[in-house]
Structures are given as structure tokens and as C-alpha cells.
C-alpha positions, -999 to +999 in steps of 0.1 A: -361-479-200-380-482-168-364-451-146-385-468-118-356-491-107-328-462-107-319-444-075-339-413-065-312-385-073-309-402-113-347-407-114-355-370-104-326-357-128-341-376-158-379-364-145-369-328-142-352-330-177-381-343-193-403-316-178-384-289-191-403-269-220-390-274-254-368-243-255-352-250-221-344-288-235-326-276-266-306-252-247-295-279-223-290-300-257-271-274-273-249-269-240-246-304-238-235-319-272-229-287-293-210-262-276-169-269-280-175-295-308-157-279-340-179-298-364-212-315-366-191-347-370-180-342-334-214-336-323-222-370-339-198-388-325-210-377-288-245-385-298-232-419-307-212-427-276-243-415-257-268-438-278-244-465-274-263-468-237-295-455-242-316-434-266-342-423-242-326-388-236-321-386-275-357-389-282-368-361-256-343-338-272-355-348-305-390-339-296-378-308-278-358-294-314-391-308-334-411-282-311-388-251-312-384-253-351-418-259-360-431-236-337-431-198-337-403-182-315-405-145-306-377-126-327-340-131-321-348-166-300-334-189-323-306-167-334-293-164-297-299-199-289-274-211-317-254-179-309-249-182-273-260-219-260-240-237-290-217-211-292-220-217-327-209-191-356-233-194-383-230-178-420-264-166-416-269-155-377-305-146-388-333-166-371-335-182-402-300-194-403-303-205-367-337-226-377-317-243-403-292-255-382-314-268-355-331-285-384-298-301-394-292-311-358-325-327-358-316-348-387-284-360-371-302-368-342-328-389-357-299-404-377-279-409-343-311-428-332-321-450-363-286-464-366-283-473-328-319-490-326-306-513-359-277-522-338 
């Protein structure tokens, strides 16, 4: 997507989102797409609706998820991220359980992107 043709306020928002550190970008992703969902199928449906128009944001979110789950985080960071930002209750609310949940979201997002690009 060529953002240079977008109005300045939209372009500024996209550039600001793209400049976020991965952890902040994942926070935004969770609060935008995960919080309030009853299950992962609701999250998938929401992501598909967005992908129907563009996958550009999804690619940035996927990169941020990749970075957060592969780079070491301070103790408690991932557990708080999932518990607070996503408001998601896990059977294992530890950092390890949260990392697994974020990996599941990463796979879900990758599937949504692949599906959108096939159509």
C-alpha cells in the first residue's frame, strides 16, 4: 500500500504505528483485536474483516508478535501483556503460558494473511 497518496492525518497515524517498538505494537494489537473477544474464532473473524481491505497493518503486527515472542522480555511482561492488555484469562497465567498464547495469535494472524493473499 502506497501511503504517500493518503491524507496527511491518516499517513501520520500509520507512520506513528509503524514506528512503535514491538512490545507497544503488540499492546495495540491486543487492545484492538483481542480484548472483548470471547474466543480465538472471534479474533480470527475480526482480523479477516480487516484483511478484506488490506493486510499492511497485519504484517506489522505479525513482525511485532514475532519479536516479542522470540526476544527475552523482563519477568512478568508477557503475563501482564496478555492478562491486562488482552484481558484474556489463561489456564497458565505465567510468562510461559502468555508466550504460548502469543505464539497462537501469531499463527492465527499468519493464517489470516495467507488466506487473504490467496483470494
